PLY file of the C-alpha trace (Angstrom):
ply
format ascii 1.0
element vertex 552
property float x
property float y
property float z
element edge 551
property int vertex1
property int vertex2
end_header
81.39 79.45 98.77
78.03 81.16 99.25
75.87 79.77 102.04
73.17 78.37 99.74
71.02 75.33 100.39
70.62 72.28 98.17
67.94 70.58 100.31
64.64 69.82 98.55
61.91 72.32 99.33
64.27 74.82 100.96
65.03 77.92 98.87
68.67 78.65 98.12
69.53 82.04 99.52
72.69 84.01 99.92
73.76 85.98 102.95
73.70 89.72 103.70
76.05 91.58 106.02
74.86 95.04 107.02
78.11 96.84 107.69
78.83 100.18 109.33
81.54 102.06 107.39
82.01 104.71 110.07
81.97 108.48 109.62
84.53 108.75 106.82
88.06 107.82 107.91
88.83 104.39 106.38
91.06 103.66 109.39
87.96 103.53 111.60
86.63 100.33 110.01
86.52 97.51 112.54
88.48 94.29 112.14
85.19 92.45 111.76
84.20 94.81 108.94
87.45 94.18 107.07
86.95 90.42 107.44
83.43 90.65 106.02
84.60 92.78 103.10
87.26 90.25 102.10
84.54 87.57 101.73
82.00 89.68 99.85
80.87 88.65 96.38
78.69 91.73 95.99
79.37 95.09 97.65
76.53 97.60 97.66
77.00 101.16 98.93
76.51 104.78 97.97
79.58 106.24 96.17
81.05 108.07 99.18
80.79 104.96 101.36
82.08 102.71 98.57
85.29 104.76 98.46
85.88 103.96 102.14
85.29 100.20 102.02
86.29 99.16 98.50
90.02 98.94 99.31
89.40 95.95 101.60
87.22 94.01 99.16
88.71 91.17 97.16
89.52 91.55 93.50
86.61 91.06 91.15
83.93 91.92 93.71
80.72 93.14 92.05
79.95 96.76 93.03
76.65 97.83 91.46
75.75 101.43 92.33
72.23 102.11 93.59
70.62 104.62 91.22
67.44 106.47 92.02
64.50 105.64 89.78
62.39 108.17 87.93
59.69 107.96 90.62
58.91 111.67 91.09
56.74 110.91 94.14
59.73 109.74 96.20
62.37 111.93 97.83
65.89 111.44 96.37
67.15 109.66 99.51
64.14 107.34 99.53
64.52 106.55 95.83
68.19 105.68 96.28
67.32 103.49 99.27
64.77 101.58 97.23
67.34 101.05 94.48
69.91 99.76 96.99
67.35 97.50 98.66
66.42 96.01 95.29
70.08 95.30 94.52
70.57 93.65 97.92
67.53 91.41 97.57
68.28 90.47 93.96
71.87 89.42 94.80
70.83 87.53 97.95
68.07 85.67 96.12
70.73 84.57 93.64
72.65 82.86 96.43
75.45 85.42 96.66
77.25 86.77 99.71
76.34 90.45 99.94
77.83 93.26 102.01
75.53 96.26 102.35
77.72 99.09 103.63
76.22 102.24 105.12
77.72 105.37 106.59
78.20 105.38 110.35
76.39 102.53 112.11
73.60 100.38 110.60
71.58 100.72 113.79
71.33 104.47 113.25
70.82 104.33 109.49
67.41 105.56 108.39
66.71 102.68 106.02
68.93 99.75 107.06
66.30 98.33 109.43
63.79 98.14 106.58
66.28 96.20 104.46
66.88 93.82 107.36
63.13 93.25 107.72
62.90 92.50 104.01
65.63 89.86 104.39
63.88 88.36 107.41
60.56 88.20 105.54
62.14 86.10 102.78
64.23 83.93 105.10
67.52 85.39 103.89
70.15 85.06 106.63
71.86 88.31 107.62
74.19 89.75 110.22
75.05 93.24 111.44
78.59 94.58 111.82
78.39 97.79 113.88
80.36 100.86 112.86
81.40 104.07 114.60
78.50 106.49 114.44
79.24 109.98 113.11
77.61 111.51 116.19
80.34 109.90 118.33
83.34 109.69 115.98
83.21 113.23 114.59
83.30 115.02 117.97
86.26 112.81 118.96
88.17 113.93 115.85
87.16 117.55 116.45
88.57 117.47 119.98
85.15 117.93 121.57
84.54 115.69 124.62
80.91 114.74 125.09
81.24 113.96 128.81
83.51 115.07 131.63
84.27 113.91 135.16
80.86 115.08 136.31
79.21 112.67 133.86
76.79 115.11 132.27
73.82 113.82 130.30
74.41 113.43 126.53
71.52 113.56 124.10
71.45 112.95 120.36
69.04 114.51 117.89
68.67 114.36 114.12
67.50 117.81 113.05
66.24 116.45 109.74
63.55 114.31 111.39
63.17 115.86 114.87
59.70 116.77 116.10
58.80 119.81 118.20
58.67 117.52 121.24
62.27 116.39 120.62
63.49 119.98 120.53
61.58 120.77 123.72
63.14 117.83 125.55
66.74 118.62 124.61
66.14 122.32 125.16
64.97 121.68 128.71
68.10 119.61 129.46
71.36 121.20 130.60
73.47 118.33 129.26
75.42 118.03 126.01
73.40 117.85 122.81
74.81 116.29 119.63
72.88 117.46 116.58
73.07 115.75 113.20
72.08 118.28 110.57
73.22 119.92 107.34
75.54 122.88 106.97
72.72 125.07 105.65
70.45 124.17 108.59
72.85 124.73 111.52
71.56 128.23 112.29
67.96 127.01 112.19
68.81 124.15 114.59
70.49 126.64 116.93
67.32 128.75 116.81
65.20 125.72 117.72
67.34 125.07 120.80
67.17 128.71 121.92
63.39 128.69 121.43
63.22 125.51 123.50
65.04 127.10 126.44
68.79 126.96 125.81
70.67 130.21 126.47
71.99 132.03 123.38
75.51 132.12 124.89
75.68 128.31 125.14
78.92 127.14 123.43
78.58 125.38 120.08
81.02 123.60 117.79
80.12 122.70 114.22
82.17 120.16 112.25
81.87 119.41 108.54
83.76 116.60 106.74
84.40 114.95 110.10
87.24 112.36 110.45
88.56 113.15 106.95
91.28 115.55 105.84
88.47 117.84 104.63
87.34 118.30 108.24
86.73 121.84 109.42
85.34 122.97 112.76
83.90 126.32 113.82
83.55 127.52 117.42
80.61 129.76 118.26
77.53 130.00 120.48
73.91 129.29 119.70
73.38 133.03 119.28
76.45 133.80 117.16
76.73 130.82 114.78
74.92 132.63 111.95
77.36 135.56 112.20
80.37 133.22 112.42
79.28 131.49 109.22
78.76 134.86 107.53
82.27 136.01 108.47
83.73 132.67 107.34
81.81 133.05 104.03
80.04 129.72 104.43
77.62 129.99 101.53
74.35 128.09 100.99
74.80 124.87 99.04
72.76 124.05 95.95
72.32 120.46 97.17
70.97 121.47 100.57
74.28 121.44 102.43
76.83 118.89 103.52
76.09 116.79 106.63
77.58 118.15 109.85
77.74 117.32 113.52
77.07 120.16 115.95
77.84 119.78 119.66
76.09 122.07 122.12
76.89 122.41 125.82
79.03 124.06 128.48
81.22 120.98 128.91
82.21 120.96 125.24
83.37 124.57 125.16
85.73 126.16 122.67
88.33 126.55 125.44
88.55 122.77 125.73
88.75 122.34 121.96
91.75 124.65 121.78
93.62 122.13 123.92
92.08 118.92 122.59
91.99 119.53 118.83
94.46 116.79 117.91
93.35 116.08 114.34
92.98 119.45 112.64
96.19 120.66 114.35
98.39 118.07 112.61
101.32 119.84 110.89
100.24 119.04 107.33
96.51 118.77 107.90
94.69 118.75 104.58
97.82 119.38 102.52
97.82 117.76 99.08
101.37 116.47 98.68
102.68 115.28 95.33
104.95 112.25 95.62
106.77 111.53 92.34
106.75 107.75 92.78
104.48 104.81 92.06
102.03 103.72 94.76
104.14 100.62 95.44
107.36 102.60 95.80
105.73 105.31 97.91
103.77 103.06 100.29
105.65 103.76 103.53
106.31 107.40 102.62
102.62 108.00 101.88
101.66 106.38 105.18
104.06 108.71 106.96
102.57 111.75 105.22
99.05 110.63 106.21
100.18 110.45 109.84
100.93 114.19 109.55
97.44 114.84 108.18
98.46 115.15 104.53
96.77 113.69 101.46
99.53 112.07 99.34
99.09 111.88 95.58
101.50 109.51 93.85
102.62 110.37 90.32
105.31 108.12 88.79
107.95 110.09 86.89
110.10 107.11 85.96
109.12 103.90 84.19
111.19 100.73 84.40
112.02 98.69 81.30
114.24 95.63 80.69
117.82 96.20 79.52
118.27 96.54 75.77
120.59 93.51 75.70
119.70 90.79 78.24
122.86 88.69 77.79
124.84 90.43 80.58
122.04 89.84 83.09
121.62 86.22 81.96
125.35 85.48 82.42
125.33 87.06 85.88
122.32 85.03 87.07
123.90 81.81 85.79
127.13 82.81 87.58
125.19 83.35 90.78
123.88 79.78 90.59
127.29 78.27 89.74
129.14 79.97 92.61
130.82 82.85 90.83
129.92 85.40 93.54
130.54 85.85 97.28
128.05 88.77 97.53
125.05 90.20 95.70
124.05 93.77 96.53
120.59 95.22 95.89
120.24 99.01 95.94
116.56 99.24 94.97
113.28 97.38 94.89
113.46 97.43 91.09
116.75 95.50 91.22
115.12 92.82 93.39
112.20 92.64 90.97
114.51 92.31 87.95
116.50 89.44 89.49
113.34 87.73 90.71
111.78 87.87 87.24
114.94 86.39 85.73
114.89 83.62 88.35
111.29 82.79 87.52
112.17 82.74 83.83
114.76 80.03 84.57
112.54 78.14 87.02
114.66 79.17 90.04
113.56 80.33 93.47
115.12 81.79 96.63
117.04 78.57 97.28
119.50 79.63 94.58
120.84 82.25 97.05
122.17 79.49 99.34
125.78 80.21 100.30
125.70 83.76 98.89
125.77 86.83 101.15
123.06 89.37 100.37
123.19 93.14 100.98
120.31 95.60 100.67
120.01 99.38 100.78
116.81 100.64 102.36
113.91 99.15 104.29
111.76 98.69 101.20
114.51 96.85 99.35
115.02 94.57 102.35
111.25 93.98 102.57
111.14 93.03 98.86
113.90 90.48 99.44
112.14 89.02 102.46
108.94 88.71 100.39
111.06 86.76 97.88
112.20 84.46 100.69
115.67 85.97 101.14
116.83 87.54 104.41
119.55 90.17 103.83
122.85 89.61 105.60
123.78 93.28 105.47
121.66 96.44 105.63
123.39 99.79 106.32
123.27 100.63 110.02
123.28 104.35 109.24
122.45 106.24 106.08
120.44 104.14 103.63
122.55 104.87 100.56
125.56 103.56 98.64
127.83 105.53 100.98
126.07 104.04 104.02
126.45 100.53 102.62
130.18 101.06 102.01
130.68 102.14 105.62
129.49 98.72 106.82
130.82 96.59 103.96
133.76 94.35 105.04
137.05 94.52 103.10
138.00 91.49 101.04
139.97 88.97 103.10
141.55 86.14 101.06
141.60 83.92 104.18
137.90 84.17 105.03
136.47 84.99 101.60
136.93 82.12 99.13
135.52 84.25 96.29
136.36 87.90 95.66
133.52 88.89 93.34
130.31 90.92 93.91
127.21 90.85 91.68
125.68 94.33 91.52
122.36 94.44 89.56
121.41 98.08 89.05
119.78 100.70 86.85
121.45 101.92 83.68
121.85 105.42 85.20
123.33 104.36 88.55
126.32 106.32 89.84
129.78 104.79 90.23
130.08 105.49 93.97
129.32 101.95 95.11
131.45 100.26 92.44
134.48 102.44 93.20
134.08 101.91 96.95
133.89 98.11 96.63
136.99 98.07 94.44
138.82 100.14 97.06
137.86 97.46 99.61
139.51 94.82 97.44
136.48 93.33 95.70
135.94 92.57 92.03
132.57 93.89 90.86
130.25 92.74 88.07
128.23 95.95 87.60
125.25 94.66 85.62
122.42 96.66 84.04
119.37 94.86 85.41
116.83 97.43 84.21
116.55 100.75 82.42
114.83 103.84 83.75
112.91 105.96 81.27
110.63 108.95 81.63
107.10 107.94 82.56
104.02 108.86 80.57
102.37 112.19 81.48
99.80 112.02 84.31
96.11 112.77 83.61
95.22 116.29 82.48
93.56 117.03 85.83
96.81 116.27 87.67
98.89 118.35 85.25
96.55 121.30 85.71
96.77 120.96 89.50
100.59 120.91 89.36
100.84 124.03 87.20
97.86 125.83 88.73
98.78 125.55 92.41
96.42 122.71 93.30
99.14 120.93 95.28
100.43 122.28 98.56
103.84 120.60 98.36
106.02 118.43 96.13
108.61 115.98 97.45
111.59 115.63 95.13
113.65 112.55 95.98
116.28 112.87 93.24
117.42 115.16 90.46
115.80 112.88 87.91
112.39 113.29 89.58
112.72 117.07 89.15
113.66 116.83 85.48
111.07 114.18 84.69
108.17 115.81 86.54
108.78 119.14 84.82
109.14 117.28 81.53
105.89 115.28 81.74
103.66 117.64 83.73
105.14 121.14 83.78
106.68 123.28 86.50
104.90 123.38 89.89
103.14 126.67 90.70
105.06 129.22 92.76
102.73 128.80 95.78
103.64 125.11 96.01
106.18 124.23 98.72
109.22 122.53 97.17
110.95 119.94 99.36
114.21 118.29 98.23
116.08 115.29 99.58
119.54 116.86 99.30
121.77 119.61 97.84
122.14 117.99 94.41
118.37 117.66 94.02
117.88 121.22 95.30
120.39 122.52 92.76
118.50 120.80 89.94
115.23 122.28 91.21
116.71 125.77 91.24
118.09 125.27 87.74
114.50 124.63 86.66
113.37 127.92 88.24
111.92 126.44 91.42
112.31 127.94 94.88
113.43 125.32 97.40
111.63 125.72 100.74
112.57 122.51 102.55
115.70 120.37 102.56
116.08 117.01 104.32
118.79 117.01 107.02
120.08 113.76 105.54
119.36 111.87 102.28
116.34 109.86 103.42
112.78 110.06 102.13
111.44 109.71 105.66
113.68 112.52 106.92
112.40 114.58 103.99
108.81 113.98 105.09
109.76 114.91 108.66
111.35 118.13 107.44
108.19 119.02 105.49
106.07 118.33 108.60
108.33 120.61 110.65
107.95 123.31 107.99
104.18 122.93 108.16
104.18 123.11 111.96
106.24 126.30 111.93
103.98 127.82 109.32
100.92 126.98 111.40
102.46 128.38 114.59
103.36 131.63 112.83
99.79 132.06 111.57
98.30 131.46 115.02
100.76 133.85 116.66
99.86 136.55 114.14
96.15 135.92 114.65
95.74 134.85 111.04
93.65 131.90 109.86
95.59 128.67 109.31
95.53 128.04 105.58
97.26 125.66 103.20
99.72 126.98 100.59
97.25 126.20 97.80
94.67 128.46 99.48
96.71 131.61 98.84
94.95 134.25 96.78
95.11 133.64 93.02
97.84 135.73 91.47
99.81 136.14 94.69
103.50 135.78 94.05
106.26 134.49 96.28
109.69 135.76 95.50
112.36 133.18 95.14
114.82 133.37 98.00
118.53 133.52 97.38
120.27 130.16 97.73
0 1
1 2
2 3
3 4
4 5
5 6
6 7
7 8
8 9
9 10
10 11
11 12
12 13
13 14
14 15
15 16
16 17
17 18
18 19
19 20
20 21
21 22
22 23
23 24
24 25
25 26
26 27
27 28
28 29
29 30
30 31
31 32
32 33
33 34
34 35
35 36
36 37
37 38
38 39
39 40
40 41
41 42
42 43
43 44
44 45
45 46
46 47
47 48
48 49
49 50
50 51
51 52
52 53
53 54
54 55
55 56
56 57
57 58
58 59
59 60
60 61
61 62
62 63
63 64
64 65
65 66
66 67
67 68
68 69
69 70
70 71
71 72
72 73
73 74
74 75
75 76
76 77
77 78
78 79
79 80
80 81
81 82
82 83
83 84
84 85
85 86
86 87
87 88
88 89
89 90
90 91
91 92
92 93
93 94
94 95
95 96
96 97
97 98
98 99
99 100
100 101
101 102
102 103
103 104
104 105
105 106
106 107
107 108
108 109
109 110
110 111
111 112
112 113
113 114
114 115
115 116
116 117
117 118
118 119
119 120
120 121
121 122
122 123
123 124
124 125
125 126
126 127
127 128
128 129
129 130
130 131
131 132
132 133
133 134
134 135
135 136
136 137
137 138
138 139
139 140
140 141
141 142
142 143
143 144
144 145
145 146
146 147
147 148
148 149
149 150
150 151
151 152
152 153
153 154
154 155
155 156
156 157
157 158
158 159
159 160
160 161
161 162
162 163
163 164
164 165
165 166
166 167
167 168
168 169
169 170
170 171
171 172
172 173
173 174
174 175
175 176
176 177
177 178
178 179
179 180
180 181
181 182
182 183
183 184
184 185
185 186
186 187
187 188
188 189
189 190
190 191
191 192
192 193
193 194
194 195
195 196
196 197
197 198
198 199
199 200
200 201
201 202
202 203
203 204
204 205
205 206
206 207
207 208
208 209
209 210
210 211
211 212
212 213
213 214
214 215
215 216
216 217
217 218
218 219
219 220
220 221
221 222
222 223
223 224
224 225
225 226
226 227
227 228
228 229
229 230
230 231
231 232
232 233
233 234
234 235
235 236
236 237
237 238
238 239
239 240
240 241
241 242
242 243
243 244
244 245
245 246
246 247
247 248
248 249
249 250
250 251
251 252
252 253
253 254
254 255
255 256
256 257
257 258
258 259
259 260
260 261
261 262
262 263
263 264
264 265
265 266
266 267
267 268
268 269
269 270
270 271
271 272
272 273
273 274
274 275
275 276
276 277
277 278
278 279
279 280
280 281
281 282
282 283
283 284
284 285
285 286
286 287
287 288
288 289
289 290
290 291
291 292
292 293
293 294
294 295
295 296
296 297
297 298
298 299
299 300
300 301
301 302
302 303
303 304
304 305
305 306
306 307
307 308
308 309
309 310
310 311
311 312
312 313
313 314
314 315
315 316
316 317
317 318
318 319
319 320
320 321
321 322
322 323
323 324
324 325
325 326
326 327
327 328
328 329
329 330
330 331
331 332
332 333
333 334
334 335
335 336
336 337
337 338
338 339
339 340
340 341
341 342
342 343
343 344
344 345
345 346
346 347
347 348
348 349
349 350
350 351
351 352
352 353
353 354
354 355
355 356
356 357
357 358
358 359
359 360
360 361
361 362
362 363
363 364
364 365
365 366
366 367
367 368
368 369
369 370
370 371
371 372
372 373
373 374
374 375
375 376
376 377
377 378
378 379
379 380
380 381
381 382
382 383
383 384
384 385
385 386
386 387
387 388
388 389
389 390
390 391
391 392
392 393
393 394
394 395
395 396
396 397
397 398
398 399
399 400
400 401
401 402
402 403
403 404
404 405
405 406
406 407
407 408
408 409
409 410
410 411
411 412
412 413
413 414
414 415
415 416
416 417
417 418
418 419
419 420
420 421
421 422
422 423
423 424
424 425
425 426
426 427
427 428
428 429
429 430
430 431
431 432
432 433
433 434
434 435
435 436
436 437
437 438
438 439
439 440
440 441
441 442
442 443
443 444
444 445
445 446
446 447
447 448
448 449
449 450
450 451
451 452
452 453
453 454
454 455
455 456
456 457
457 458
458 459
459 460
460 461
461 462
462 463
463 464
464 465
465 466
466 467
467 468
468 469
469 470
470 471
471 472
472 473
473 474
474 475
475 476
476 477
477 478
478 479
479 480
480 481
481 482
482 483
483 484
484 485
485 486
486 487
487 488
488 489
489 490
490 491
491 492
492 493
493 494
494 495
495 496
496 497
497 498
498 499
499 500
500 501
501 502
502 503
503 504
504 505
505 506
506 507
507 508
508 509
509 510
510 511
511 512
512 513
513 514
514 515
515 516
516 517
517 518
518 519
519 520
520 521
521 522
522 523
523 524
524 525
525 526
526 527
527 528
528 529
529 530
530 531
531 532
532 533
533 534
534 535
535 536
536 537
537 538
538 539
539 540
540 541
541 542
542 543
543 544
544 545
545 546
546 547
547 548
548 549
549 550
550 551
C-alpha cells in the first residue's frame, strides 16, 4: 500500500526512491535496489536504464517514458530531465510509490539532486539507494586499477562540464585521473590534460560500453590516442558520441591491463549465441553462457501441445492415485508440467505421489518436481539421459517390490531406449503420450535475417529435431556461424543439412556443450593473440568470406 496520509489537513503524498542502476551490467544492482524495484508502482527511467532495472519490477508496474518537449530553448538532456521530473512529481502527488532510476549513482547524476529538492519542497518523502558509479565500475571491468600499494591520488573529472580551473588542477597532479567524456571528445580531453601539464607519453585507457558485453577498451597515451582511434577506425558519431570512461596515469598502465583484463578476455566475450529453446527451458544454460561473456538469444524450435486423445493419460493418472504403479519416471520438464496440469484438472496435488517412487532425468526436471512439492527418489548419478537413468535403476524384485509397473509420461516422439531397458530389468511399463511436440512458429523477421546473414556467432544444437526445426522455421545458419552439437547423431543431422560442425560436446549434456563452445572460443582467442591479430567474433568476419566445410 502506498504511504499516503488520511489525516485532515495533511496532503496525501506518495513516496519516491531515487535509485542508482549502475553503469550497465544488471548484475551490479544492489540488493536494496532490487527490493525497492519489487515494491514500485511507477518506474521512471530513460530507455537504456529501464532495460537494466525492469526485470526486477513486479508485474503491471507503470513505466511511462520521459519524452522531451518541443521547447527549443532547452538542450535535449535538460528537456528529457524536465519530462522525467514532471512524471515523478505527478505520480508522487497521486499517492503512488515511485522509483526514479538513473544511470550510475544518484549522487553523481546531473539532475537527480534537483528532483530531490522538488520533492522536499512539496513534502514528498523520498529516499536514495546508491548505485555503482560508472567512473568506478567501468575501470574495474576494464582491468584498470585506480590505486596501487603506494596509494596514489585519484581524481575524477567530467569533461562535459569541466572548467579551465578543473583541467589545470588535474593536470598539475601526478595521480590517476578518471575522465567521464564522450567517444568523440576523448582526443580533446587528452589535449586539455597535456596543455595543463601532463606528459604526452602518460598511459591512457579508454573504455566504451563499460560493464556490458559491448565493452571495448583501447590502450594508448595522451599523445597517441587520436592516432589509435584513427587506426581502429573509430568514426565520429552523429549523436555526439557514446559515453566513455578514460583513465589516465602511470599506475593504470597498459602493461597492468594486459594481466588484469578479466572481463573482455572471457572466452565467448560478446558472442551472440543462438539457443534453440524457450527462455524457461534454457535458463541455466543461458546463465552458463553469460558466465563465459556470451549474449544468449533463445529461440524456441519446438512447441508443446496436448495429446490428440487424452484418455490414455487420464487412465494413467487415475492408476497412479489408485496404486497401480511402483514408479513414475519423468524425462523432461514438459512431462512434469503435463502431469501437474492433469492433477490440477482433477483437483489433486503432490500428496497423490505418496507411496510412489519418483525418478527424474536432469537437474531442471528435478527442480520442476521440487517446485511441485515432489522430491525425486532417483536422479542419474552420471549421464543425465535415459541410458544414465537405466544404469542406476534397480531391477524388479518380487520380494521388495509389491508392484511391478512403471508409469512413463513422455513426448510422442520419444525413443524406445528407456522402455526397452526397463523391460530388460523386469518391469512392466505404461509408456504414455503426455504431450506432443510440434514445430514452433517462425521467429521474428529480424532474428531470421540474423540467422541467415551471419548475425549470430554460434548456434547450440541440442538434438537432431532442433536442427531440422530451426532450418525449417528460420533458414540455415550462415557459414561464418560456429555450429556446436550435443552429440554424433545431432552432428550427422547438421551435416545432412549442409552445416559444418565446429564443436562437439564430449558427452551428451547441454552444459558440457556450452563448456566445449567456451573452450573453442578460448582457443580461437589465443590463436589470434599469438598471431598478433585482433580478437574478433565469428560474426565480424568480412562479408562474403567463405569457410570451407571440413571433412567429417
